C-alpha positions, 0 to 999 in steps of 0.5 A: 537191855532197855526194853523196846518191844512195841506196844502201840500201833501208830501206823505201819510203814511199809518201807521200800527196799534197795534194788536187790543186787545180791541174793541172800545165801542159802546157809541159815542160822541153826534154831537148835544151836540157839536153843541149846545156848539159851538153855545153858546160859539162862540156867540156874548154874550161871547165877544170872550172869552178873559181873564180878560173880561166879556167874561171870566166870562160868559165862566167860568159860562157856563163851570161850569153849563155844567160840573155840569149837566154832573155830573163831580166831582171838579178837584182841591180839592173841586173846579172846577177851578185853579187860574192862576196869570198873569201879563200884561207887556206893554213895550216901547222899545227904538227906536234904539239899539246901538252897540258900538265898533270900527265900531259902528252901530245903529239898528232901532226898527221894521226894524232891530230888535224887542225886549221886556222883560219878566221881570215884572219890570218897567225899563230895562237898557242893557248897555255895554253888550258884543255881542256873536254869539252862533250858534243855542243856544242849549244844547242837551246832547242826541246829544252831542251838546253844543253851549255854551261850552268854553264860559261864556255868563253871562251878555252878549247879544247873537245872535242865529239862529232859528230852529236847525242844522238838518234843511235841513239834510236828516239824521233823526238821526241828530236832527231829520233831517228836523223835528224840535225838541224843540231845534229849537223853539225860546221859547227854545232859550229864556229859554236856554239863561236865564239858561246860565245867558245871559242879552239878546238874539236875534234870527236871523230871516230868513224866510225859517228857521223860517217858517214865514216872518219878518212882523210877528215879526217885531212889537213884541217889541210893545204893551202889553203882558200877562205872567205868574208871575215869578221871574225876574231872570228866564228870560233874561233882553231882548229877541227878534229878529234881521233881517237877513240883520242887522245880515249880516251887523253886521258880515261884519263890524266885518270883518266876514262872516255870511254864513261861521259862519252859516255853521260852526254852523251846525257842531259838536264842533262849538265854539261861536264867540265873536263880537266886539260890546257892546249893549245898549238898554232900555225898559220902562214897565207898569205893571198890575197883575190879575188872570185868571182861568183854569177849571178842572173836573174829573171822579174819578177812582176806583182801580187806582184812583191815576193815571190820563188821562188828556184831555185838550182844551183852552177856550179862544180866542181874545176877542173884537178887531179891526173892520173888515167889521163892526165886532169887536168880535173875536168869535173863533168858530173853535179856540177853540169853537170846542175843548171846546165843544168837551171836554164837549161832550166827558165828557158827553159820558164817564160819561155815559159809566163809571166808570173807574179804572183810574181817567179821568181829563178834563181841559179847560185852559186859555190864550192859545192865549197869549202864552200857559200860562194856560197850562204852569201854570198847568205844573208848578203847577200840580194838579196831579203829572206828574209821575202819569199822564198816558197821555194827549190828546189835542184838538184845532181848529178842522176841521168842514167840514165833515168826514175824511179818515185821522187822522193827528198826529202833532209831529208824531214819538214822543210817543206810543199814536199814536199807540193807535190812529192808532188802533182806526183810523183803526176801523173807516176805517181811516189811520194815517198821520204824520205831513206834515209840521214837519219842522214848529214845530207845535208840540210846538204850542198848549197846549199839549206841556206843558205836554210834557215838564214835561214828560207826553206823549201827543197826538195832532191830527185831521182829516183834510187832506183827506175828506171821500167823496170829497178827498184831494183837497176839504179838502185843499180848505176848510183849505185854505179858513179858513186860509185866511178868518176866522183864528183869524178874526171876521169871525170865527163864528158858522154857522149851515148851513156850519159847518159839524161836522161829522169829529169832531165827528170821532175825539172825538170818537177816543180820547174817545176810547183811553182814555177808554182803558187807563183808564181801563188798567195798560199800560203806553204809552212811549216816543220813543227813540230819543224824547227830552221829554223822559228824563223828563219822566224818571227823573219824574219816579225816583222821 
């Protein structure tokens, strides 16, 4: 889970909902069922549910057992699982990066730069690679924007800015203003650099633009990382970050002004700036391969069984790690015991209330904590065609501190699923709240994003901001407490005396009501005009 509980009040938006033409069904998700599953999945016996460990084996066995009790059908032919081949790359990046030229520079690993490779090869040698500043590193036809126009970066190393040109703009039509688009995510920049044939890509770090300090990424060039198995050519030889101070020094020694270059990069028609350096860097890797599993089950449809609604939640967490206050098991009760348990509870309730015209799919994905890998694999190797998938609803890290007045939609404004959410939220005497930190790009940090990338409208939200009885300040206090004391720590444990699941039940009901309406209708929720995912949907429907 990429933490998205909302800490700041920037103006509540009471969103008008669709005309209520379909009353919510009476069946409700069981709080007892949710509690039972969280308690089990987050117990020490499951060892933090990390892929490739005994914790994975126990988690898969438990999910299979509970799915069969509910009566769900296998979701991948006659199997309840989908193999996800992964590769572990344990990289040793050279302690320095050499910039050769008339005014040579030496950058230090961890202090000035962080670099690694996503290629599953034993050795990477970047030698004599020309250095180029390519603005934001974006190709966005819908905004008539191409930072690579007029320059060939094949074999070169590019420096690009994090976020997108709209950050700080009050013009919501210019890259959505301060709401980050996918073009602003560093993952996109890696992907685009590879499409352009670059040997390397370094994203310039600046705390305000990135949303987190250099300390978060300074060590990213060290240690083992899981990746999906892929062709080496699908990735740059080297990816990573360069510090703001190091970038300033590079520009100064080149006789250029970074501030001016950054200003110009925000303007249409920006032209890439070749820098008078070549890059030398080496990375030595140890490679291991293994296979994890997504878990997939269905309620088969009747009249429209070849159309699909997919629920998703990640089953994995961080496993056994560093000892903190005498505890080394990272139980992941909230992240994402709540989501995994909620999917079981929703499936149980929907199974009792069925059948449905469309097929309803329940997908527990692996390796979210390693970079959304299980959902990325599913999106690249879908069991059900994206063009026939009506919607995705993703559940990740739900707030266990009571009923809420809000349902906060991450990535508000992307698609019509939020209209369905508004309708059913109103029936619960709740309101829809747009993401209050849209500039941080939380829409791109959980598994729904991989469905969006292939054009499937996706909904990701939860009640977390406005406690029904104790108000905004109480909810803010509880979310802050979780961030500082339990998030990605061994203290993320289940405690029946402190977990109030009332808000989770609300959210599960809301998701279930949306799914039931869509499962018995012929509607196809659409991406809104201006969404960067609309083109993928349009393309898939033409195939």
